[in-house]
VOPAGU-2260 file (C-alpha; in pm, 1 decimal, decimal comma):
REM VOPAGU-2260
SITE   aa  ch    i         X         Y         Z
SITE  MET   A    0       0,0       0,0       0,0
SITE  ALA   A    1     103,4     361,6     -45,3
SITE  LEU   A    2     261,2     565,9     226,9
SITE  ALA   A    3      59,5     851,8     373,7
SITE  ARG   A    4      43,3    1150,8     141,0
SITE  THR   A    5     255,6    1447,6     240,6
SITE  SER   A    6     401,8    1758,8      83,2
SITE  LEU   A    7     731,0    1754,9    -105,0
SITE  ARG   A    8     885,1    1939,5     188,3
SITE  GLY   A    9     766,6    1674,1     433,7
SITE  PHE   A   10     887,6    1400,4     201,6
SITE  MET   A   11    1237,7    1548,6     176,2
SITE  VAL   A   12    1267,0    1581,7     553,9
SITE  HIS   A   13    1166,3    1217,5     598,5
SITE  ALA   A   14    1401,7    1103,5     321,1
SITE  LYS   A   15    1698,1    1257,9     499,5
SITE  TYR   A   16    1592,8    1090,7     824,2
SITE  LEU   A   17    1563,5     749,0     658,1
SITE  LEU   A   18    1907,3     790,5     501,3
SITE  ARG   A   19    2058,3     841,6     846,8
SITE  VAL   A   20    1876,7     532,2     972,5
SITE  ALA   A   21    2011,3     326,4     682,1
SITE  GLN   A   22    2365,6     448,8     748,5
SITE  ASN   A   23    2352,6     384,5    1121,9
SITE  LYS   A   24    2181,2      46,5    1107,7
SITE  GLN   A   25    2288,3     -74,6     760,7
SITE  THR   A   26    1925,2    -129,6     662,3
SITE  PRO   A   27    1805,7    -158,4     300,2
SITE  VAL   A   28    1770,7     168,1     108,7
SITE  THR   A   29    1667,7     262,4    -245,9
SITE  PHE   A   30    1834,3     566,2    -403,8
SITE  VAL   A   31    1734,7     772,6    -705,7
SITE  ILE   A   32    2029,8     973,1    -836,4
SITE  GLY   A   33    2083,9    1208,3   -1129,7
SITE  ASN   A   34    2405,5    1255,8   -1323,9
SITE  GLU   A   35    2716,5    1428,9   -1194,3
SITE  SER   A   36    2653,0    1754,0   -1380,2
SITE  ALA   A   37    2353,6    1800,3   -1148,9
SITE  ASP   A   38    2174,7    2042,3   -1376,5
SITE  LEU   A   39    1814,2    2136,1   -1310,8
SITE  ASP   A   40    1684,5    1836,3   -1505,0
SITE  SER   A   41    1893,6    1585,7   -1308,5
SITE  ILE   A   42    1800,6    1737,4    -974,4
SITE  SER   A   43    1429,4    1767,3   -1049,4
SITE  SER   A   44    1422,0    1417,9   -1199,2
SITE  ALA   A   45    1568,1    1257,5    -887,0
SITE  ILE   A   46    1337,3    1444,2    -650,0
SITE  VAL   A   47    1014,0    1401,4    -845,9
SITE  TYR   A   48    1077,7    1035,2    -932,6
SITE  SER   A   49    1145,9     958,3    -566,0
SITE  TYR   A   50     839,8    1144,6    -444,6
SITE  ILE   A   51     588,7     988,8    -683,0
SITE  ALA   A   52     736,4     638,0    -664,1
SITE  THR   A   53     719,7     649,8    -284,7
SITE  ILE   A   54     376,1     803,4    -237,2
SITE  SER   A   55     204,7     636,8    -533,0
SITE  PRO   A   56     -75,1     391,7    -444,4
SITE  GLN   A   57      62,7     161,2    -713,2
SITE  SER   A   58     394,3     123,2    -533,1
SITE  ARG   A   59     492,1    -232,1    -450,2
SITE  LYS   A   60     378,8    -392,4    -123,8
SITE  PRO   A   61     520,2    -307,7     119,0
SITE  ALA   A   62     584,1      44,6      -7,2
SITE  VAL   A   63     949,1     128,0     -77,6
SITE  PHE   A   64    1078,0     471,8      17,2
SITE  HIS   A   65    1295,9     618,4    -257,7
SITE  VAL   A   66    1568,3     857,0    -138,9
SITE  PRO   A   67    1665,4    1129,1    -393,2
SITE  VAL   A   68    2035,9    1213,0    -413,5
SITE  ILE   A   69    2184,1    1517,5    -586,8
SITE  ASN   A   70    2513,9    1405,8    -737,4
SITE  ILE   A   71    2730,1    1696,4    -612,6
SITE  PRO   A   72    2874,0    1815,0    -280,1
SITE  LYS   A   73    2657,9    2046,6     -71,2
SITE  ALA   A   74    2884,8    2345,1    -142,8
SITE  ASP   A   75    2815,6    2317,7    -516,6
SITE  VAL   A   76    2441,6    2376,1    -474,9
SITE  SER   A   77    2515,6    2749,1    -455,7
SITE  LEU   A   78    2657,7    2733,4    -811,6
SITE  ARG   A   79    2307,8    2667,8    -946,9
SITE  PRO   A   80    2111,9    2995,2    -923,4
SITE  GLU   A   81    1825,4    2850,7   -1127,1
SITE  LEU   A   82    1778,3    2581,8    -860,9
SITE  ILE   A   83    1789,8    2839,1    -581,2
SITE  ALA   A   84    1524,1    3040,5    -766,1
SITE  LEU   A   85    1303,9    2732,6    -811,7
SITE  LEU   A   86    1307,4    2586,6    -460,2
SITE  PRO   A   87    1057,5    2836,1    -309,5
SITE  LYS   A   88     804,3    2732,6    -575,0
SITE  ALA   A   89     824,2    2379,8    -433,8
SITE  ASN   A   90     830,9    2502,0     -71,7
SITE  ILE   A   91    1166,1    2339,7       0,9
SITE  ASN   A   92    1498,1    2486,9     112,3
SITE  ARG   A   93    1858,9    2402,4      36,9
SITE  GLU   A   94    1895,5    2222,5     369,2
SITE  HIS   A   95    1624,6    1976,4     263,0
SITE  LEU   A   96    1832,9    1854,6     -32,9
SITE  ILE   A   97    2032,8    1533,4      -2,5
SITE  THR   A   98    2378,0    1570,2    -157,5
SITE  LEU   A   99    2692,8    1357,7    -173,5
SITE  ASP   A  100    2797,9    1507,2     159,3
SITE  ASP   A  101    2499,8    1336,3     321,7
SITE  LEU   A  102    2630,8    1000,0     201,7
SITE  GLY   A  103    2945,3    1063,8     406,0
SITE  ASP   A  104    3312,3    1041,4     320,1
SITE  PRO   A  105    3366,3     819,4      13,4
SITE  SER   A  106    3606,9     606,0     215,5
SITE  THR   A  107    3314,6     506,0     441,3
SITE  TYR   A  108    3054,9     434,4     171,5
SITE  GLU   A  109    3106,1      59,6     173,3
SITE  GLU   A  110    3090,1      38,7     553,3
SITE  ARG   A  111    2792,6     268,5     612,2
SITE  LEU   A  112    2600,5     178,5     296,2
SITE  PRO   A  113    2691,6    -183,8     215,3
SITE  PRO   A  114    2628,9    -242,9    -156,0
SITE  GLU   A  115    2410,5    -546,3     -91,7
SITE  GLN   A  116    2175,7    -328,2     115,2
SITE  THR   A  117    2127,1     -70,7    -159,6
SITE  ARG   A  118    1927,8     -34,5    -480,7
SITE  TRP   A  119    2004,3     246,4    -727,1
SITE  ILE   A  120    1780,9     401,6    -991,5
SITE  LEU   A  121    1950,7     636,2   -1239,5
SITE  VAL   A  122    1771,4     936,6   -1386,2
SITE  ASP   A  123    1915,9    1159,0   -1659,3
SITE  HIS   A  124    2200,2     909,6   -1706,2
SITE  ASN   A  125    2233,5     534,4   -1743,4
SITE  ALA   A  126    2584,0     459,8   -1615,9
SITE  LEU   A  127    2692,8     531,2   -1259,2
SITE  GLN   A  128    3030,7     708,1   -1258,3
SITE  GLY   A  129    3313,8     771,4   -1012,0
SITE  LYS   A  130    3339,1     619,5    -664,8
SITE  LEU   A  131    2967,6     545,0    -656,6
SITE  GLY   A  132    3002,0     357,7    -984,2
SITE  GLU   A  133    3293,8     152,7    -854,1
SITE  LEU   A  134    3094,1      33,6    -553,3
SITE  TYR   A  135    2732,5      26,9    -663,0
SITE  SER   A  136    2710,6     -26,9   -1041,2
SITE  SER   A  137    2601,1    -386,1    -986,1
SITE  ARG   A  138    2317,3    -258,8    -766,3
SITE  VAL   A  139    2155,0     -44,7   -1037,4
SITE  VAL   A  140    1799,4    -170,5   -1088,3
SITE  GLY   A  141    1645,0      81,7   -1326,7
SITE  THR   A  142    1678,0     402,2   -1524,3
SITE  ILE   A  143    1482,6     673,5   -1700,9
SITE  ASP   A  144    1713,4     866,2   -1931,6
SITE  HIS   A  145    1735,1    1053,8   -2262,4
SITE  HIS   A  146    2105,3    1003,3   -2336,9
SITE  GLU   A  147    2280,4     738,2   -2544,4
SITE  ASP   A  148    2235,3     390,4   -2397,1
SITE  GLU   A  149    2570,7     280,4   -2253,9
SITE  GLY   A  150    2449,8     -73,7   -2189,9
SITE  LYS   A  151    2523,8     -65,2   -1817,9
SITE  VAL   A  152    2169,6    -109,4   -1684,1
SITE  PRO   A  153    2043,4    -470,3   -1703,3
SITE  GLN   A  154    1772,1    -536,8   -1959,7
SITE  ASP   A  155    1573,2    -753,4   -1718,4
SITE  VAL   A  156    1516,3    -500,8   -1438,8
SITE  GLU   A  157    1231,6    -593,2   -1205,6
SITE  GLY   A  158     989,7    -348,9   -1049,1
SITE  GLU   A  159    1157,3     -36,1   -1189,7
SITE  PRO   A  160    1158,2     107,7   -1542,4
SITE  ARG   A  161    1436,4      81,1   -1796,3
SITE  THR   A  162    1343,7     368,3   -2026,1
SITE  ILE   A  163    1612,4     522,1   -2247,2
SITE  THR   A  164    1475,0     728,7   -2532,9
SITE  THR   A  165    1526,4    1059,5   -2709,5
SITE  CYS   A  166    1354,3    1352,4   -2543,7
SITE  GLY   A  167    1426,4    1716,9   -2470,5
SITE  SER   A  168    1414,1    1667,1   -2095,7
SITE  CYS   A  169    1440,7    1361,3   -1874,1
SITE  SER   A  170    1175,6    1518,6   -1652,6
SITE  SER   A  171     925,8    1477,2   -1936,4
SITE  LEU   A  172     989,5    1102,4   -1947,9
SITE  ILE   A  173     944,7    1074,7   -1571,9
SITE  ILE   A  174     618,4    1268,8   -1568,1
SITE  ASN   A  175     472,8    1069,8   -1856,7
SITE  HIS   A  176     580,4     745,2   -1690,2
SITE  PHE   A  177     408,8     829,3   -1360,9
SITE  ARG   A  178     105,1    1027,9   -1473,9
SITE  ASN   A  179    -143,2     742,6   -1420,1
SITE  GLN   A  180     -30,0     699,6   -1060,3
SITE  TRP   A  181     -43,9    1073,0   -1002,0
SITE  ASP   A  182    -394,8    1096,8   -1146,7
SITE  SER   A  183    -519,3     821,6    -916,3
SITE  TRP   A  184    -407,2     993,0    -596,4
SITE  PHE   A  185    -724,8    1191,9    -544,1
SITE  LEU   A  186    -921,9     868,3    -527,9
SITE  THR   A  187    -695,1     646,6    -321,8
SITE  VAL   A  188    -433,6     832,5    -119,7
SITE  SER   A  189    -435,7     865,6     256,2
SITE  PHE   A  190    -387,9    1237,0     321,6
SITE  SER   A  191    -161,8    1338,9     606,0
SITE  GLY   A  192    -312,4    1688,0     618,1
SITE  ALA   A  193    -614,3    1604,9     832,7
SITE  ALA   A  194    -409,7    1385,3    1063,9
SITE  ASN   A  195    -175,3    1675,5    1126,9
SITE  GLY   A  196    -452,5    1922,8    1185,1
SITE  GLN   A  197    -399,0    2087,0     847,3
SITE  GLY   A  198    -744,7    2004,8     719,8
SITE  ASP   A  199   -1061,1    1873,0     879,1
SITE  ASN   A  200   -1267,8    1763,9     582,8
SITE  LEU   A  201   -1248,3    1647,3     224,5
SITE  ILE   A  202   -1260,8    1997,8      79,1
SITE  GLU   A  203    -970,2    2118,3     289,0
SITE  ASP   A  204    -771,0    1802,2     221,7
SITE  GLY   A  205    -835,0    1848,8    -150,2
SITE  ALA   A  206    -700,4    2202,5    -131,2
SITE  PHE   A  207    -381,5    2077,1      30,3
SITE  ALA   A  208    -348,1    1803,4    -232,1
SITE  THR   A  209    -376,5    2047,5    -523,0
SITE  LEU   A  210    -122,4    2278,5    -359,1
SITE  TRP   A  211     122,5    1993,0    -303,1
SITE  ASP   A  212      73,5    1871,1    -660,2
SITE  ALA   A  213     137,7    2221,0    -795,6
SITE  GLN   A  214     458,3    2247,5    -593,5
SITE  VAL   A  215     586,0    1917,8    -735,4
SITE  ALA   A  216     475,7    2018,4   -1085,2
SITE  HIS   A  217     685,8    2335,7   -1068,8
SITE  MET   A  218     999,5    2124,6   -1008,9
SITE  SER   A  219     953,5    1921,6   -1326,7
SITE  LEU   A  220     809,3    2201,3   -1538,0
SITE  ALA   A  221    1109,3    2427,2   -1479,8
SITE  ALA   A  222    1343,9    2154,8   -1604,7
SITE  VAL   A  223    1139,6    2083,3   -1917,3
SITE  LEU   A  224    1102,5    2448,9   -2014,3
SITE  VAL   A  225    1471,5    2526,9   -1959,4
SITE  ASP   A  226    1586,3    2218,6   -2152,3
SITE  THR   A  227    1359,6    2290,6   -2449,7
SITE  ALA   A  228    1386,7    2673,0   -2450,8
SITE  ASN   A  229    1021,5    2707,2   -2357,6
SITE  LEU   A  230     927,8    2434,8   -2609,7
SITE  LYS   A  231    1067,7    2654,5   -2888,6
SITE  ASP   A  232    1389,1    2462,9   -2962,9
SITE  ASP   A  233    1286,1    2239,9   -3252,5
SITE  ASN   A  234    1611,3    2045,2   -3227,6
SITE  LYS   A  235    1526,9    1929,9   -2875,5
SITE  THR   A  236    1152,6    1950,6   -2819,6
SITE  THR   A  237     956,8    1627,6   -2868,7
SITE  GLU   A  238     593,1    1531,3   -2830,0
SITE  GLN   A  239     686,3    1381,0   -2492,4
SITE  ASP   A  240     792,7    1727,3   -2375,9
SITE  ARG   A  241     475,2    1894,2   -2500,4
SITE  GLN   A  242     257,3    1634,0   -2330,8
SITE  ALA   A  243     446,3    1671,8   -2004,5
SITE  VAL   A  244     415,8    2051,2   -2007,1
SITE  GLU   A  245      42,5    2035,8   -2074,7
SITE  TYR   A  246      -4,7    1786,8   -1791,0
SITE  LEU   A  247     210,5    1979,3   -1542,6
SITE  GLU   A  248      41,0    2308,3   -1620,8
SITE  THR   A  249    -294,7    2145,6   -1552,1
SITE  LYS   A  250    -165,5    2042,6   -1208,7
SITE  ILE   A  251     -50,1    2397,5   -1136,0
SITE  LYS   A  252    -372,9    2559,3   -1252,2
SITE  MET   A  253    -577,4    2332,2   -1025,2
SITE  SER   A  254    -419,5    2501,3    -723,0
SITE  LEU   A  255    -608,0    2810,9    -610,5
SITE  LYS   A  256    -292,8    2945,6    -447,8
SITE  LEU   A  257     -35,2    2885,9    -721,8
SITE  GLY   A  258    -248,9    2860,3   -1032,6
SITE  LYS   A  259    -397,4    3208,4   -1039,8
SITE  ASP   A  260     -65,6    3383,7   -1108,4
SITE  TYR   A  261      95,2    3119,0   -1329,0
SITE  ASP   A  262     218,9    3228,6   -1672,0
SITE  ARG   A  263     443,3    2998,6   -1875,8
SITE  ASP   A  264     651,8    3268,4   -2040,9
SITE  ASN   A  265     709,2    3454,4   -1714,9
SITE  PHE   A  266     806,1    3133,2   -1535,8
SITE  PHE   A  267    1049,5    3032,2   -1810,5
SITE  ASP   A  268    1201,9    3379,8   -1828,4
SITE  ALA   A  269    1265,4    3379,4   -1452,9
SITE  MET   A  270    1432,6    3037,4   -1464,1
SITE  GLN   A  271    1642,0    3119,4   -1771,2
SITE  LYS   A  272    1752,0    3454,5   -1631,5
SITE  ALA   A  273    1865,2    3284,7   -1311,4
SITE  LYS   A  274    2050,8    3015,0   -1507,4
SITE  GLU   A  275    2240,5    3274,2   -1710,8
SITE  ASP   A  276    2341,5    3478,6   -1407,4
SITE  LEU   A  277    2707,5    3374,3   -1398,3
SITE  GLY   A  278    2836,8    3714,5   -1288,8
SITE  PRO   A  279    2897,1    3620,7    -923,5
SITE  LEU   A  280    3084,4    3300,8   -1018,0
SITE  SER   A  281    3456,5    3261,1   -1081,3
SITE  ILE   A  282    3587,0    3089,6   -1396,2
SITE  ARG   A  283    3660,3    2779,2   -1188,7
SITE  ASP   A  284    3306,0    2777,3   -1051,3
SITE  ILE   A  285    3159,8    2821,8   -1399,1
SITE  LEU   A  286    3361,7    2525,4   -1526,9
SITE  ARG   A  287    3242,2    2299,8   -1245,3
SITE  LYS   A  288    2880,3    2423,0   -1243,6
SITE  ASP   A  289    2757,3    2188,3   -1518,1
SITE  TYR   A  290    3037,5    1934,4   -1535,5
SITE  LYS   A  291    3067,3    1569,7   -1637,8
SITE  GLU   A  292    3367,7    1339,7   -1636,6
SITE  TRP   A  293    3452,7    1011,8   -1809,6
SITE  ARG   A  294    3749,9     776,5   -1780,7
SITE  ASP   A  295    3882,2     532,7   -2040,1
SITE  GLY   A  296    4180,7     352,5   -1892,3
SITE  ASP   A  297    4422,0     624,6   -1787,2
SITE  VAL   A  298    4264,2     889,8   -2012,2
SITE  VAL   A  299    4022,0    1124,0   -1834,4
SITE  LEU   A  300    3782,7    1361,7   -2011,3
SITE  GLY   A  301    3610,2    1650,4   -1836,5
SITE  THR   A  302    3329,2    1843,5   -2006,8
SITE  SER   A  303    3172,9    2171,0   -1894,2
SITE  ALA   A  304    2854,5    2320,6   -2038,6
SITE  VAL   A  305    2827,8    2700,2   -2017,2
SITE  VAL   A  306    2534,7    2925,4   -2110,2
SITE  ARG   A  307    2748,2    3225,3   -2211,9
SITE  PRO   A  308    2993,4    3272,2   -2504,0
SITE  PHE   A  309    3370,8    3253,4   -2477,5
SITE  ALA   A  310    3388,7    3632,7   -2501,9
SITE  PHE   A  311    3216,4    3647,2   -2163,5
SITE  LEU   A  312    3458,4    3392,8   -2015,5
SITE  SER   A  313    3761,1    3573,2   -2159,9
SITE  LYS   A  314    3648,2    3902,9   -2009,5
SITE  LYS   A  315    3590,0    3737,7   -1673,4
SITE  ALA   A  316    3935,1    3576,3   -1688,3
SITE  ASP   A  317    4089,9    3918,2   -1750,8
SITE  GLU   A  318    3900,9    4059,8   -1453,1
SITE  GLU   A  319    4028,2    3782,9   -1226,6
SITE  GLY   A  320    4385,5    3853,9   -1332,3
SITE  LYS   A  321    4504,2    3492,7   -1317,6
SITE  GLY   A  322    4580,0    3437,2   -1683,3
SITE  ASP   A  323    4355,3    3400,8   -1984,8
SITE  MET   A  324    4070,3    3156,5   -2032,6
SITE  ILE   A  325    4302,1    2884,1   -2163,1
SITE  ASP   A  326    4520,3    2920,9   -1852,8
SITE  HIS   A  327    4212,2    2868,5   -1637,6
SITE  CYS   A  328    4126,2    2553,6   -1833,0
SITE  LYS   A  329    4481,0    2423,0   -1788,0
SITE  ALA   A  330    4462,2    2483,8   -1413,1
SITE  PHE   A  331    4123,1    2312,0   -1401,5
SITE  ALA   A  332    4267,2    2009,7   -1583,1
SITE  GLU   A  333    4564,3    1987,3   -1347,8
SITE  GLN   A  334    4345,6    2013,7   -1037,8
SITE  ARG   A  335    4125,0    1727,5   -1153,5
SITE  GLY   A  336    4384,7    1511,0   -1326,5
SITE  LEU   A  337    4222,8    1549,6   -1668,6
SITE  SER   A  338    4377,6    1453,2   -2000,0
SITE  VAL   A  339    4130,6    1665,8   -2196,5
SITE  VAL   A  340    3903,7    1954,5   -2099,6
SITE  SER   A  341    3611,1    2040,1   -2322,7
SITE  VAL   A  342    3396,9    2351,2   -2278,4
SITE  MET   A  343    3071,4    2366,7   -2472,8
SITE  THR   A  344    2885,7    2697,2   -2484,5
SITE  ALA   A  345    2521,9    2752,9   -2582,3
SITE  TYR   A  346    2395,3    3110,0   -2589,5
SITE  THR   A  347    2200,0    3377,5   -2775,9
SITE  ASP   A  348    2423,1    3596,8   -2992,1
SITE  GLU   A  349    2397,2    3971,0   -3054,7
SITE  ASP   A  350    2151,0    3912,0   -3338,8
SITE  GLY   A  351    1919,9    3716,0   -3111,1
SITE  SER   A  352    2008,4    3383,6   -3273,1
SITE  PHE   A  353    2099,6    3064,9   -3090,1
SITE  ALA   A  354    2470,5    2979,2   -3114,7
SITE  ARG   A  355    2723,4    2722,3   -2995,9
SITE  GLN   A  356    3100,8    2720,4   -2947,0
SITE  LEU   A  357    3340,0    2442,3   -2854,6
SITE  LEU   A  358    3679,7    2447,8   -2683,5
SITE  VAL   A  359    3912,9    2153,3   -2625,4
SITE  VAL   A  360    4238,4    2165,2   -2428,2
SITE  GLY   A  361    4483,0    1878,7   -2375,1
SITE  GLY   A  362    4820,1    1868,3   -2203,0
SITE  SER   A  363    4935,7    1507,9   -2180,8
SITE  GLU   A  364    5057,9    1306,4   -2475,9
SITE  LYS   A  365    4738,2    1101,8   -2473,3
SITE  GLY   A  366    4527,5    1412,8   -2431,3
SITE  ARG   A  367    4682,8    1564,3   -2742,5
SITE  LYS   A  368    4616,6    1241,8   -2933,4
SITE  VAL   A  369    4251,1    1250,9   -2828,0
SITE  ILE   A  370    4217,0    1605,4   -2961,3
SITE  GLU   A  371    4381,8    1517,6   -3293,2
SITE  GLN   A  372    4161,0    1210,2   -3327,9
SITE  PHE   A  373    3854,0    1420,0   -3250,8
SITE  ARG   A  374    3954,5    1673,5   -3518,2
SITE  GLN   A  375    3992,1    1401,1   -3779,0
SITE  THR   A  376    3657,8    1235,8   -3708,6
SITE  SER   A  377    3418,3    1504,3   -3586,3
SITE  VAL   A  378    3490,8    1844,7   -3741,8
SITE  ASP   A  379    3262,1    1776,6   -4037,7
SITE  ASP   A  380    2984,8    1614,5   -3830,3
SITE  LEU   A  381    2968,0    1915,1   -3598,8
SITE  ASP   A  382    3037,9    2167,8   -3875,8
SITE  LEU   A  383    3317,4    2328,5   -3674,7
SITE  GLN   A  384    3463,1    2659,6   -3790,8
SITE  GLN   A  385    3802,6    2721,5   -3631,7
SITE  LEU   A  386    3835,7    3042,6   -3432,5
SITE  GLU   A  387    4164,6    2978,8   -3253,5
SITE  GLN   A  388    4445,3    2724,7   -3227,9
SITE  GLY   A  389    4731,7    2717,2   -2983,5
SITE  ASP   A  390    5018,7    2492,7   -2878,4
SITE  ASP   A  391    5204,4    2629,7   -2579,0
SITE  GLN   A  392    5433,3    2447,5   -2335,2
SITE  GLY   A  393    5286,4    2111,4   -2426,2
SITE  TRP   A  394    4923,3    2225,0   -2411,2
SITE  LEU   A  395    4723,5    2196,6   -2733,1
SITE  HIS   A  396    4393,2    2379,4   -2770,1
SITE  PHE   A  397    4130,1    2460,9   -3031,4
SITE  ILE   A  398    3828,2    2689,8   -3023,5
SITE  TRP   A  399    3554,2    2645,6   -3282,6
SITE  GLN   A  400    3224,1    2802,4   -3371,9
SITE  GLN   A  401    2987,5    2506,1   -3391,2
SITE  ARG   A  402    2748,9    2539,9   -3684,6
SITE  ASN   A  403    2565,7    2215,5   -3614,2
SITE  LEU   A  404    2332,5    2368,3   -3357,6
SITE  ALA   A  405    2140,2    2045,9   -3303,9
SITE  ALA   A  406    2442,4    1881,2   -3138,2
SITE  SER   A  407    2442,4    1943,1   -2763,8
SITE  ARG   A  408    2664,2    1768,9   -2509,4
SITE  LYS   A  409    2450,0    1457,1   -2554,6
SITE  GLN   A  410    2594,0    1434,7   -2907,3
SITE  VAL   A  411    2937,9    1596,4   -2865,8
SITE  ALA   A  412    3050,6    1403,0   -2557,5
SITE  PRO   A  413    3010,4    1060,6   -2725,2
SITE  LEU   A  414    3227,5    1184,1   -3014,4
SITE  LEU   A  415    3497,5    1288,8   -2768,9
SITE  ARG   A  416    3468,4     955,5   -2590,0
SITE  GLN   A  417    3505,0     769,8   -2919,1
SITE  ALA   A  418    3822,3     969,2   -2979,8
SITE  MET   A  419    3943,1     863,9   -2633,8
SITE  SER   A  420    3895,6     498,3   -2722,8
SITE  SER   A  421    4068,2     535,9   -3060,0
SITE  ALA   A  422    4363,2     754,1   -2959,0
């Protein structure tokens, strides 16, 4: 049977409590975790999947509590202004979020969270990376993702979905997967509102339910709109995204409190403006804000996605007075032990048109080989127009204007990884 219905805020508080219990008593726990870039889509996907899967009346018997994990340290939450702007809409605070810090020191993972006591569901990725991947990859039991299938999640998962398909936003896939359960809540859920003195009759409980639903809907809707440029990016937007937005907006408009002032364009503009507000961040923080990393043997690739052009980064580097943008990328590579750093920008140019740029920097012998291999195999596919080339003190770099605007990191990163394997 389903667990008692509660708000997203109440759910997050209880999730953190149950994580501590699992760590202290080594009891079974099910995690839902997004990818290591921890963009708005990954974060919202983990939280909303966990919430609906836990509270849903169609959950397995006995109900399984799903704990959402944001795949970054707590300190890095502040690098995501769009998330900070969104949280009040869902009535949750930063301290309610569960980050890698809450899992403890990586050296204690195996002791405090024995692999055999864990289950992992991946959202917005389908291969667990890093220390978590080393320990828990064999415990992955499901995924909902819109990236290339890496073949790491078993085909015969039981009780959880294995959905990997093209879509503008992973949040759309999650909402469309769970919409039947969500729709059935009004008929079957056990509301916690009346039990807590929040409502004394069906009408009041219904008001709380529509408010809670609207708060959850804002989490997913923000991710879908940002990922699809308000459903206007034809290269990304799919019918799945349109269906999800229509459904989520219906949830929001059902709330007397949140629905009366809702406007899609205003909501998107607020989220996008917050996302593009990189002014307070250093170059290093910008590079690690939306960051993913892959390893192939002893070759390590780090990729950063940035929502401003290289001219903005160059100006900021000059203001910081610690070398130019390439120097910052070199320092970033050395700090993280990277063979290759790739920076992918996506922004609106002075003419109001969408644009992309791509930078690659490599310092080691293998890193340089990866870059040369990438040039040979991918320049035409991505329609790259060279803006700059440099080879200084062993560091090779290229900057291109990317004319293939349809190719985001979901397409560029696999090309770089293929170059890693071939170099």
